[in-house]
A tleap script that builds the chain and sets N, CA, C and O, in Angstrom:
source leaprc.protein.ff14SB
mol = sequence {
  NMET ALA PHE SER ASN LEU GLN ILE ARG GLU
  ILE ASN LEU ALA ALA SER GLU PHE MET LYS
  LEU ARG ARG PRO GLN GLU GLU ILE ARG ASP
  GLN VAL ASP LEU ASP TYR ARG ILE GLU GLY
  GLN SER VAL TYR ILE PHE GLU ILE ARG PRO
  ARG TRP ASP LYS PRO GLU GLU LYS ILE GLU
  SER PRO ILE ALA LYS THR THR PHE VAL LYS
  ALA LYS ASN HIE TRP LYS ILE PHE TRP MET
  ARG GLY ASN LEU LYS TRP TYR HIE TYR LYS
  PRO PHE PRO TYR VAL LYS LYS ILE ALA HIE
  PHE PHE GLU VAL VAL ASN LYS ASP GLU LEU
  HIE CYS PHE TRP CGLY
}
set mol.1.N position { 0.787 -1.060 -0.115 }
set mol.1.CA position { 0.091 0.073 0.104 }
set mol.1.C position { 0.718 1.249 0.010 }
set mol.1.O position { 1.427 1.493 0.986 }
set mol.2.N position { 0.699 2.185 -0.957 }
set mol.2.CA position { 1.621 3.469 -0.977 }
set mol.2.C position { 0.975 4.426 -0.111 }
set mol.2.O position { -0.205 4.375 0.236 }
set mol.3.N position { 1.816 5.295 0.212 }
set mol.3.CA position { 1.741 6.431 1.288 }
set mol.3.C position { 0.605 7.379 0.771 }
set mol.3.O position { 0.644 7.592 -0.441 }
set mol.4.N position { -0.308 7.931 1.413 }
set mol.4.CA position { -1.183 8.950 1.123 }
set mol.4.C position { -0.390 10.111 0.828 }
set mol.4.O position { 0.808 10.133 1.109 }
set mol.5.N position { -1.132 11.339 0.134 }
set mol.5.CA position { -0.531 12.579 -0.177 }
set mol.5.C position { 0.049 13.251 1.030 }
set mol.5.O position { 1.157 13.787 1.001 }
set mol.6.N position { -0.698 13.214 2.063 }
set mol.6.CA position { -0.444 13.862 3.248 }
set mol.6.C position { 0.939 13.216 3.891 }
set mol.6.O position { 1.846 13.938 4.305 }
set mol.7.N position { 0.986 11.952 3.920 }
set mol.7.CA position { 2.112 10.986 4.538 }
set mol.7.C position { 3.409 11.487 3.781 }
set mol.7.O position { 4.453 11.808 4.349 }
set mol.8.N position { 3.136 11.514 2.090 }
set mol.8.CA position { 4.507 11.911 1.323 }
set mol.8.C position { 4.952 13.150 1.802 }
set mol.8.O position { 6.154 13.260 2.045 }
set mol.9.N position { 4.027 14.328 2.024 }
set mol.9.CA position { 4.268 15.579 2.260 }
set mol.9.C position { 5.019 15.641 3.505 }
set mol.9.O position { 6.028 16.340 3.594 }
set mol.10.N position { 4.544 14.894 4.539 }
set mol.10.CA position { 5.277 14.765 5.950 }
set mol.10.C position { 6.605 14.301 5.709 }
set mol.10.O position { 7.540 14.806 6.332 }
set mol.11.N position { 6.799 13.350 4.832 }
set mol.11.CA position { 8.086 12.398 4.842 }
set mol.11.C position { 9.138 13.481 4.323 }
set mol.11.O position { 10.198 13.753 4.887 }
set mol.12.N position { 8.595 14.117 3.002 }
set mol.12.CA position { 9.489 15.236 2.253 }
set mol.12.C position { 9.821 16.271 3.245 }
set mol.12.O position { 10.986 16.670 3.262 }
set mol.13.N position { 8.949 16.776 4.093 }
set mol.13.CA position { 9.191 17.851 4.874 }
set mol.13.C position { 10.322 17.570 5.953 }
set mol.13.O position { 11.269 18.336 6.132 }
set mol.14.N position { 10.123 16.403 6.641 }
set mol.14.CA position { 11.191 15.872 7.545 }
set mol.14.C position { 12.507 15.653 7.162 }
set mol.14.O position { 13.496 15.870 7.863 }
set mol.15.N position { 12.490 15.108 5.748 }
set mol.15.CA position { 13.719 14.742 5.182 }
set mol.15.C position { 14.486 16.102 4.777 }
set mol.15.O position { 15.689 16.237 4.998 }
set mol.16.N position { 13.748 17.037 4.206 }
set mol.16.CA position { 14.113 18.055 3.904 }
set mol.16.C position { 15.057 18.858 5.009 }
set mol.16.O position { 16.188 19.296 4.798 }
set mol.17.N position { 14.291 18.937 6.253 }
set mol.17.CA position { 15.138 19.538 7.400 }
set mol.17.C position { 16.303 18.611 7.545 }
set mol.17.O position { 17.410 19.128 7.395 }
set mol.18.N position { 16.242 17.219 7.835 }
set mol.18.CA position { 17.293 16.455 7.831 }
set mol.18.C position { 18.533 16.860 6.974 }
set mol.18.O position { 19.670 17.037 7.412 }
set mol.19.N position { 18.068 16.991 5.510 }
set mol.19.CA position { 19.143 16.978 4.627 }
set mol.19.C position { 19.740 18.440 4.988 }
set mol.19.O position { 20.968 18.518 4.954 }
set mol.20.N position { 19.212 19.293 5.237 }
set mol.20.CA position { 19.723 20.907 5.661 }
set mol.20.C position { 20.944 20.607 6.665 }
set mol.20.O position { 22.017 21.206 6.585 }
set mol.21.N position { 20.659 19.603 7.631 }
set mol.21.CA position { 21.489 19.429 8.670 }
set mol.21.C position { 22.812 18.476 8.149 }
set mol.21.O position { 23.950 18.819 8.467 }
set mol.22.N position { 22.624 17.510 7.498 }
set mol.22.CA position { 23.485 16.454 7.175 }
set mol.22.C position { 24.220 16.473 5.710 }
set mol.22.O position { 25.236 15.821 5.469 }
set mol.23.N position { 23.564 17.305 4.787 }
set mol.23.CA position { 24.071 16.936 3.391 }
set mol.23.C position { 25.389 17.726 3.361 }
set mol.23.O position { 25.567 18.696 4.098 }
set mol.24.N position { 26.363 17.257 2.435 }
set mol.24.CA position { 27.620 17.885 2.446 }
set mol.24.C position { 27.563 19.238 1.800 }
set mol.24.O position { 26.616 19.405 1.031 }
set mol.25.N position { 28.352 20.180 1.959 }
set mol.25.CA position { 28.551 21.432 1.285 }
set mol.25.C position { 28.481 21.366 -0.195 }
set mol.25.O position { 29.040 20.374 -0.663 }
set mol.26.N position { 27.963 22.132 -1.003 }
set mol.26.CA position { 27.631 22.213 -2.319 }
set mol.26.C position { 28.850 21.914 -3.085 }
set mol.26.O position { 28.812 21.136 -4.038 }
set mol.27.N position { 29.877 22.471 -2.727 }
set mol.27.CA position { 31.256 22.240 -3.567 }
set mol.27.C position { 31.701 20.914 -3.778 }
set mol.27.O position { 32.373 20.576 -4.752 }
set mol.28.N position { 31.222 19.942 -2.604 }
set mol.28.CA position { 31.946 18.793 -2.660 }
set mol.28.C position { 30.850 17.558 -3.012 }
set mol.28.O position { 31.151 16.365 -2.983 }
set mol.29.N position { 29.730 18.005 -3.296 }
set mol.29.CA position { 28.629 17.063 -3.635 }
set mol.29.C position { 28.890 16.255 -4.934 }
set mol.29.O position { 28.196 15.245 -5.052 }
set mol.30.N position { 29.617 16.479 -5.754 }
set mol.30.CA position { 29.986 15.743 -6.937 }
set mol.30.C position { 31.076 14.577 -6.382 }
set mol.30.O position { 31.372 13.619 -7.096 }
set mol.31.N position { 31.552 14.733 -5.243 }
set mol.31.CA position { 32.510 13.495 -4.595 }
set mol.31.C position { 31.852 12.640 -3.422 }
set mol.31.O position { 32.201 11.513 -3.070 }
set mol.32.N position { 30.677 13.529 -2.818 }
set mol.32.CA position { 29.991 12.741 -1.808 }
set mol.32.C position { 28.687 13.668 -1.554 }
set mol.32.O position { 28.675 14.879 -1.331 }
set mol.33.N position { 27.647 12.820 -1.645 }
set mol.33.CA position { 26.466 13.444 -1.405 }
set mol.33.C position { 25.561 12.546 -0.579 }
set mol.33.O position { 25.899 11.381 -0.366 }
set mol.34.N position { 24.413 13.046 -0.101 }
set mol.34.CA position { 23.451 12.375 0.661 }
set mol.34.C position { 21.910 12.537 -0.059 }
set mol.34.O position { 21.518 13.582 -0.580 }
set mol.35.N position { 21.226 11.435 0.017 }
set mol.35.CA position { 19.808 11.631 -0.515 }
set mol.35.C position { 18.830 10.660 0.272 }
set mol.35.O position { 19.267 9.918 1.152 }
set mol.36.N position { 17.563 10.692 -0.061 }
set mol.36.CA position { 16.707 9.638 0.584 }
set mol.36.C position { 15.642 9.172 -0.707 }
set mol.36.O position { 15.626 9.743 -1.798 }
set mol.37.N position { 14.896 8.184 -0.386 }
set mol.37.CA position { 14.272 7.600 -1.518 }
set mol.37.C position { 13.003 7.025 -0.859 }
set mol.37.O position { 13.208 6.321 0.130 }
set mol.38.N position { 11.718 7.210 -1.244 }
set mol.38.CA position { 10.688 6.448 -0.663 }
set mol.38.C position { 10.360 5.329 -1.625 }
set mol.38.O position { 10.184 5.591 -2.815 }
set mol.39.N position { 10.263 3.997 -1.129 }
set mol.39.CA position { 9.920 2.890 -1.840 }
set mol.39.C position { 9.059 2.167 -1.008 }
set mol.39.O position { 9.334 1.900 0.162 }
set mol.40.N position { 7.827 1.780 -1.683 }
set mol.40.CA position { 6.722 1.206 -0.737 }
set mol.40.C position { 6.555 1.782 0.389 }
set mol.40.O position { 6.538 3.013 0.406 }
set mol.41.N position { 6.400 1.084 1.528 }
set mol.41.CA position { 6.202 1.610 2.868 }
set mol.41.C position { 7.437 1.950 3.665 }
set mol.41.O position { 7.392 2.109 4.884 }
set mol.42.N position { 8.704 2.073 2.847 }
set mol.42.CA position { 9.899 2.479 3.579 }
set mol.42.C position { 10.506 3.771 2.964 }
set mol.42.O position { 10.248 4.238 1.855 }
set mol.43.N position { 11.344 4.246 3.878 }
set mol.43.CA position { 12.156 5.536 3.520 }
set mol.43.C position { 13.661 5.094 3.646 }
set mol.43.O position { 14.113 4.686 4.716 }
set mol.44.N position { 14.354 5.187 2.592 }
set mol.44.CA position { 15.909 4.996 2.721 }
set mol.44.C position { 16.602 6.333 2.668 }
set mol.44.O position { 16.131 7.278 2.035 }
set mol.45.N position { 17.802 6.398 3.388 }
set mol.45.CA position { 18.776 7.292 3.431 }
set mol.45.C position { 19.952 6.654 2.917 }
set mol.45.O position { 20.339 5.578 3.373 }
set mol.46.N position { 20.618 7.336 1.873 }
set mol.46.CA position { 21.791 6.713 1.393 }
set mol.46.C position { 22.816 7.833 0.975 }
set mol.46.O position { 22.497 9.006 0.784 }
set mol.47.N position { 24.054 7.336 0.861 }
set mol.47.CA position { 25.168 8.243 0.531 }
set mol.47.C position { 25.493 7.941 -1.036 }
set mol.47.O position { 25.378 6.796 -1.474 }
set mol.48.N position { 25.862 8.917 -1.772 }
set mol.48.CA position { 26.061 8.788 -3.021 }
set mol.48.C position { 27.670 9.207 -3.345 }
set mol.48.O position { 28.122 10.236 -2.844 }
set mol.49.N position { 28.342 8.518 -4.041 }
set mol.49.CA position { 29.931 8.646 -4.312 }
set mol.49.C position { 30.216 8.142 -5.789 }
set mol.49.O position { 29.486 7.312 -6.332 }
set mol.50.N position { 31.264 8.669 -6.367 }
set mol.50.CA position { 31.799 8.131 -7.579 }
set mol.50.C position { 32.159 6.685 -7.278 }
set mol.50.O position { 32.603 6.359 -6.177 }
set mol.51.N position { 31.951 5.771 -8.327 }
set mol.51.CA position { 32.675 4.592 -8.076 }
set mol.51.C position { 34.285 4.684 -8.174 }
set mol.51.O position { 34.927 5.441 -8.902 }
set mol.52.N position { 34.728 3.827 -7.355 }
set mol.52.CA position { 36.401 4.110 -7.346 }
set mol.52.C position { 36.965 3.811 -8.455 }
set mol.52.O position { 37.925 4.530 -8.733 }
set mol.53.N position { 36.657 2.839 -9.335 }
set mol.53.CA position { 37.425 2.425 -10.561 }
set mol.53.C position { 36.750 2.896 -11.862 }
set mol.53.O position { 37.216 2.605 -12.964 }
set mol.54.N position { 35.663 3.617 -11.703 }
set mol.54.CA position { 34.944 4.189 -12.941 }
set mol.54.C position { 34.167 5.667 -12.156 }
set mol.54.O position { 32.990 5.677 -11.796 }
set mol.55.N position { 34.936 6.613 -12.039 }
set mol.55.CA position { 34.300 7.637 -11.379 }
set mol.55.C position { 33.188 8.451 -11.991 }
set mol.55.O position { 32.527 9.258 -11.337 }
set mol.56.N position { 32.992 8.184 -13.387 }
set mol.56.CA position { 31.947 8.606 -14.071 }
set mol.56.C position { 30.551 8.045 -13.636 }
set mol.56.O position { 29.465 8.544 -13.934 }
set mol.57.N position { 30.769 6.892 -12.859 }
set mol.57.CA position { 29.452 6.183 -12.264 }
set mol.57.C position { 29.160 6.473 -10.985 }
set mol.57.O position { 30.089 6.399 -10.181 }
set mol.58.N position { 28.037 6.801 -10.581 }
set mol.58.CA position { 27.774 6.890 -9.186 }
set mol.58.C position { 27.243 5.712 -8.456 }
set mol.58.O position { 26.420 4.970 -8.992 }
set mol.59.N position { 27.708 5.502 -7.185 }
set mol.59.CA position { 27.231 4.426 -6.440 }
set mol.59.C position { 26.289 4.834 -5.245 }
set mol.59.O position { 26.385 5.983 -4.814 }
set mol.60.N position { 25.475 4.050 -4.741 }
set mol.60.CA position { 24.634 4.528 -3.577 }
set mol.60.C position { 25.115 3.299 -2.517 }
set mol.60.O position { 25.182 2.097 -2.774 }
set mol.61.N position { 25.429 3.989 -1.232 }
set mol.61.CA position { 25.468 3.095 -0.097 }
set mol.61.C position { 24.308 3.457 1.002 }
set mol.61.O position { 24.054 4.601 1.379 }
set mol.62.N position { 23.764 2.468 1.367 }
set mol.62.CA position { 22.562 2.749 2.367 }
set mol.62.C position { 23.182 3.189 3.815 }
set mol.62.O position { 24.296 2.862 4.223 }
set mol.63.N position { 22.300 3.940 4.454 }
set mol.63.CA position { 22.941 4.544 5.756 }
set mol.63.C position { 21.781 4.020 6.660 }
set mol.63.O position { 22.019 3.283 7.616 }
set mol.64.N position { 20.603 4.393 6.354 }
set mol.64.CA position { 19.408 4.039 7.268 }
set mol.64.C position { 18.181 3.567 6.562 }
set mol.64.O position { 18.096 3.745 5.347 }
set mol.65.N position { 17.273 3.009 7.191 }
set mol.65.CA position { 16.013 2.707 6.610 }
set mol.65.C position { 14.945 2.644 7.702 }
set mol.65.O position { 15.242 2.160 8.794 }
set mol.66.N position { 13.613 3.151 7.441 }
set mol.66.CA position { 12.580 2.977 8.191 }
set mol.66.C position { 11.491 2.573 7.500 }
set mol.66.O position { 11.295 2.947 6.344 }
set mol.67.N position { 10.668 1.755 8.159 }
set mol.67.CA position { 9.515 0.993 7.404 }
set mol.67.C position { 8.201 1.281 8.283 }
set mol.67.O position { 8.198 1.016 9.485 }
set mol.68.N position { 7.149 1.801 7.672 }
set mol.68.CA position { 5.863 2.181 8.441 }
set mol.68.C position { 5.067 0.956 8.529 }
set mol.68.O position { 4.786 0.256 7.556 }
set mol.69.N position { 4.711 0.725 9.758 }
set mol.69.CA position { 3.798 -0.537 10.071 }
set mol.69.C position { 2.434 0.143 10.311 }
set mol.69.O position { 2.233 0.844 11.303 }
set mol.70.N position { 1.636 -0.058 9.497 }
set mol.70.CA position { 0.201 0.713 9.652 }
set mol.70.C position { -0.715 -0.060 10.679 }
set mol.70.O position { -1.763 0.496 11.008 }
set mol.71.N position { -0.412 -1.286 11.210 }
set mol.71.CA position { -1.340 -1.801 12.003 }
set mol.71.C position { -0.918 -1.394 13.335 }
set mol.71.O position { -1.694 -1.549 14.279 }
set mol.72.N position { 0.310 -0.857 13.513 }
set mol.72.CA position { 0.854 -0.358 14.803 }
set mol.72.C position { 0.998 1.239 14.813 }
set mol.72.O position { 1.151 1.840 15.877 }
set mol.73.N position { 0.951 1.801 13.755 }
set mol.73.CA position { 0.881 3.175 13.513 }
set mol.73.C position { 2.483 3.681 13.979 }
set mol.73.O position { 2.650 4.673 14.689 }
set mol.74.N position { 3.469 2.948 13.532 }
set mol.74.CA position { 4.813 3.372 14.020 }
set mol.74.C position { 5.671 3.072 12.767 }
set mol.74.O position { 5.254 2.412 11.816 }
set mol.75.N position { 6.890 3.607 12.850 }
set mol.75.CA position { 8.075 3.532 11.991 }
set mol.75.C position { 9.007 2.732 12.555 }
set mol.75.O position { 9.534 3.150 13.586 }
set mol.76.N position { 9.398 1.483 12.046 }
set mol.76.CA position { 10.713 0.574 12.515 }
set mol.76.C position { 11.853 1.243 12.034 }
set mol.76.O position { 11.855 1.869 10.974 }
set mol.77.N position { 12.874 1.124 12.824 }
set mol.77.CA position { 14.061 1.742 12.208 }
set mol.77.C position { 15.198 0.681 11.998 }
set mol.77.O position { 15.383 -0.243 12.789 }
set mol.78.N position { 15.887 0.875 10.951 }
set mol.78.CA position { 16.918 -0.269 10.679 }
set mol.78.C position { 18.297 0.495 10.255 }
set mol.78.O position { 18.333 1.613 9.739 }
set mol.79.N position { 19.400 -0.300 10.564 }
set mol.79.CA position { 20.720 0.150 10.199 }
set mol.79.C position { 21.379 -1.116 9.369 }
set mol.79.O position { 21.033 -2.284 9.548 }
set mol.80.N position { 22.153 -0.786 8.646 }
set mol.80.CA position { 22.896 -1.939 7.805 }
set mol.80.C position { 24.306 -2.033 8.299 }
set mol.80.O position { 25.188 -1.178 8.374 }
set mol.81.N position { 24.274 -3.521 8.670 }
set mol.81.CA position { 25.550 -3.889 9.132 }
set mol.81.C position { 26.640 -4.214 7.878 }
set mol.81.O position { 26.210 -4.225 6.724 }
set mol.82.N position { 27.856 -4.439 8.113 }
set mol.82.CA position { 28.782 -4.813 7.333 }
set mol.82.C position { 28.532 -6.077 6.337 }
set mol.82.O position { 29.150 -6.204 5.280 }
set mol.83.N position { 27.583 -6.966 6.788 }
set mol.83.CA position { 27.176 -8.060 6.201 }
set mol.83.C position { 25.947 -7.722 5.232 }
set mol.83.O position { 25.196 -8.593 4.792 }
set mol.84.N position { 25.840 -6.463 4.972 }
set mol.84.CA position { 24.678 -5.890 4.160 }
set mol.84.C position { 23.299 -6.223 4.412 }
set mol.84.O position { 22.442 -6.289 3.531 }
set mol.85.N position { 23.104 -6.436 5.679 }
set mol.85.CA position { 21.648 -6.974 5.927 }
set mol.85.C position { 21.250 -5.894 6.984 }
set mol.85.O position { 22.092 -5.421 7.748 }
set mol.86.N position { 19.870 -5.503 7.001 }
set mol.86.CA position { 19.312 -4.659 7.833 }
set mol.86.C position { 18.863 -5.013 9.192 }
set mol.86.O position { 18.155 -6.013 9.305 }
set mol.87.N position { 19.187 -4.308 10.275 }
set mol.87.CA position { 19.035 -4.836 11.700 }
set mol.87.C position { 18.254 -3.770 12.337 }
set mol.87.O position { 18.382 -2.620 11.919 }
set mol.88.N position { 17.431 -4.045 13.340 }
set mol.88.CA position { 16.620 -3.147 14.080 }
set mol.88.C position { 17.616 -2.277 14.811 }
set mol.88.O position { 18.652 -2.745 15.282 }
set mol.89.N position { 17.305 -1.088 14.891 }
set mol.89.CA position { 18.101 -0.155 15.824 }
set mol.89.C position { 17.711 -0.277 17.218 }
set mol.89.O position { 16.629 0.115 17.657 }
set mol.90.N position { 18.637 -0.841 17.909 }
set mol.90.CA position { 18.152 -1.233 19.399 }
set mol.90.C position { 17.746 -0.100 20.300 }
set mol.90.O position { 16.774 -0.195 21.048 }
set mol.91.N position { 18.503 0.974 20.221 }
set mol.91.CA position { 18.033 2.079 21.183 }
set mol.91.C position { 16.703 2.713 21.158 }
set mol.91.O position { 16.045 3.126 22.113 }
set mol.92.N position { 16.359 2.719 19.635 }
set mol.92.CA position { 15.095 3.051 19.364 }
set mol.92.C position { 14.388 2.218 18.134 }
set mol.92.O position { 14.238 2.706 17.014 }
set mol.93.N position { 14.041 1.099 18.444 }
set mol.93.CA position { 13.481 0.230 17.423 }
set mol.93.C position { 12.331 0.786 16.511 }
set mol.93.O position { 12.189 0.412 15.347 }
set mol.94.N position { 11.550 1.674 17.102 }
set mol.94.CA position { 10.435 2.363 16.306 }
set mol.94.C position { 10.044 3.739 16.958 }
set mol.94.O position { 10.132 3.945 18.168 }
set mol.95.N position { 9.679 4.503 16.196 }
set mol.95.CA position { 9.330 5.894 16.483 }
set mol.95.C position { 7.938 6.073 16.037 }
set mol.95.O position { 7.512 5.381 15.112 }
set mol.96.N position { 7.141 7.013 16.667 }
set mol.96.CA position { 5.764 7.230 16.171 }
set mol.96.C position { 5.450 8.236 15.003 }
set mol.96.O position { 4.385 8.379 14.402 }
set mol.97.N position { 6.784 8.977 14.813 }
set mol.97.CA position { 6.504 10.128 13.674 }
set mol.97.C position { 7.791 10.070 12.860 }
set mol.97.O position { 8.882 9.841 13.382 }
set mol.98.N position { 7.615 10.290 11.552 }
set mol.98.CA position { 8.736 10.021 10.674 }
set mol.98.C position { 9.927 11.261 11.092 }
set mol.98.O position { 11.132 11.034 10.984 }
set mol.99.N position { 9.507 12.274 11.463 }
set mol.99.CA position { 10.319 13.336 11.786 }
set mol.99.C position { 11.503 12.845 12.993 }
set mol.99.O position { 12.653 13.280 13.044 }
set mol.100.N position { 10.955 11.928 13.841 }
set mol.100.CA position { 11.709 11.259 14.972 }
set mol.100.C position { 12.721 10.317 14.343 }
set mol.100.O position { 13.837 10.182 14.844 }
set mol.101.N position { 12.320 9.623 13.182 }
set mol.101.CA position { 13.415 8.760 12.673 }
set mol.101.C position { 14.518 9.491 12.036 }
set mol.101.O position { 15.621 8.947 11.996 }
set mol.102.N position { 14.324 10.855 11.450 }
set mol.102.CA position { 15.446 11.459 11.019 }
set mol.102.C position { 16.050 12.068 12.074 }
set mol.102.O position { 17.223 12.375 11.859 }
set mol.103.N position { 15.562 12.373 13.283 }
set mol.103.CA position { 16.430 12.841 14.385 }
set mol.103.C position { 17.172 11.751 15.045 }
set mol.103.O position { 18.260 12.008 15.560 }
set mol.104.N position { 16.670 10.520 15.079 }
set mol.104.CA position { 17.388 9.398 15.722 }
set mol.104.C position { 18.633 9.084 14.842 }
set mol.104.O position { 19.684 8.851 15.439 }
set mol.105.N position { 18.618 9.054 13.420 }
set mol.105.CA position { 19.622 8.988 12.638 }
set mol.105.C position { 20.610 9.974 12.791 }
set mol.105.O position { 21.824 9.776 12.811 }
set mol.106.N position { 19.941 11.202 12.913 }
set mol.106.CA position { 20.999 12.343 12.961 }
set mol.106.C position { 21.890 12.306 14.196 }
set mol.106.O position { 23.086 12.580 14.101 }
set mol.107.N position { 21.348 11.986 15.308 }
set mol.107.CA position { 21.945 11.804 16.596 }
set mol.107.C position { 22.942 10.715 16.773 }
set mol.107.O position { 24.060 10.858 17.267 }
set mol.108.N position { 22.377 9.510 16.276 }
set mol.108.CA position { 23.100 8.195 16.032 }
set mol.108.C position { 23.905 7.944 17.313 }
set mol.108.O position { 25.134 7.997 17.285 }
set mol.109.N position { 23.235 7.676 18.418 }
set mol.109.CA position { 23.974 7.357 19.661 }
set mol.109.C position { 24.900 6.284 19.773 }
set mol.109.O position { 25.781 6.382 20.627 }
set mol.110.N position { 24.827 5.013 18.861 }
set mol.110.CA position { 25.606 3.985 18.860 }
set mol.110.C position { 26.479 3.899 17.712 }
set mol.110.O position { 27.139 2.883 17.490 }
set mol.111.N position { 26.513 4.977 16.934 }
set mol.111.CA position { 27.257 5.317 15.989 }
set mol.111.C position { 27.201 4.119 14.637 }
set mol.111.O position { 28.161 3.823 13.926 }
set mol.112.N position { 25.990 3.637 14.550 }
set mol.112.CA position { 25.493 2.643 13.448 }
set mol.112.C position { 25.391 3.407 12.335 }
set mol.112.O position { 25.915 2.911 11.338 }
set mol.113.N position { 24.846 4.524 12.195 }
set mol.113.CA position { 24.711 5.005 10.885 }
set mol.113.C position { 25.860 5.890 10.284 }
set mol.113.O position { 26.082 5.941 9.074 }
set mol.114.N position { 26.527 6.539 11.172 }
set mol.114.CA position { 27.632 7.430 10.451 }
set mol.114.C position { 29.028 7.068 10.918 }
set mol.114.O position { 30.038 7.756 10.768 }
set mol.115.N position { 28.918 5.711 11.593 }
set mol.115.CA position { 30.522 5.367 11.887 }
set mol.115.C position { 31.028 5.721 13.313 }
set mol.115.O position { 32.199 5.503 13.624 }
savepdb mol mol.pdb
quit
């Protein structure tokens, strides 16, 4: 089930505020950048960099993911380990509002998202 227009607006607003805080300076965005994507019931935050052996190609590296659980009316928070699998973020396994997801990722108490 897709998000409603209201939910998409809420996601985009929260993501926009997050990007203002975390996105690299404009001068270096061709070398490293940050973006987000809505897919199904999930929102992904990812880093964009040139591929090391083919700099003309860009690659995306996942940073964080949240999935909306309609039955419980909350967002589950995930981080990606080195084995490329998503794991629940233990300090805050879920939040009620999408803006809180972006706050949790920005704060990153356990250094799971930003190292």
